[in-house]
N, C-alpha and C positions, 0 to 999 in steps of 0.2 A: 511567581508568574500569575498575572490576573488575566482572565478572559471574559469577553462579553459578546453575546450574539444578539443582534437587534434586527427585527423585521422592519425594513425601511420602505418596502412596497410589497405589493402582492407577489411579485416575482423576484424579490431581492432580500437577502439577509446580509447584514454587515457584520463581519467578524473583526473584533479588535482584541489586541493583547498587549500587555505591558510586562517586560522582563525586568525583575528587580533582583540583582545578585551582586552585592557590593564586593564579594571576593573576586569576581570576574570583570565586572564593568564599573567604570568610574561613576556612572549615573544610570538611572533607569532608562530604558528605551522602549518605544512602542511602535506598533505597525497595525495596519488595518487593510482589509480587502473585502470586496463584495462577492457574494456567491449568487449565482443565477441558475435556474433550472437547466439541466442538460437536455439537449435535443437528442431524441432517439433512446434506444434501450440502455439500461445500466448493466454492467457486468462487474462482478467482484474481481479485484486484483489482489491476490494474496500469495504469499510464499507458504510452502508446506514442507515439512521435514521429508516427505516422500520424494521431493525433488532431488535430494541427494542420492537416493537409491534408484532413480529412474533408469540409469544405464543397466543396472543389474536386472531390474524388472523387465525391461524391454529385451535384454539379452536372452533371458530365459524364453520369452515368447518367440524371438527370432530363431532360436535353436529348435523349438517345437515346430515352427512353420517349415523349417528346412528339413525336418524329419531326422535330425541329428541328435545323438546323445552326447555330442561334444560340449565342452564347457562354453558358457556364453562369451561373447567377444569382450 
């Protein structure tokens, strides 16, 4: 795969890529898209292994809040 980022204007970056994989595709193929600055604040979007244990983490807190020594839900 080949990638290229090109600044085409003060507020634009063009992203181009070409996929070359003769085992999968009969011929190379390419695509491109323009990136523009986002309006407003940026927030990270990411997965985290803690997401899998969130029910247990919150369950313990719920039990404490309820004043119970019972097992978490």
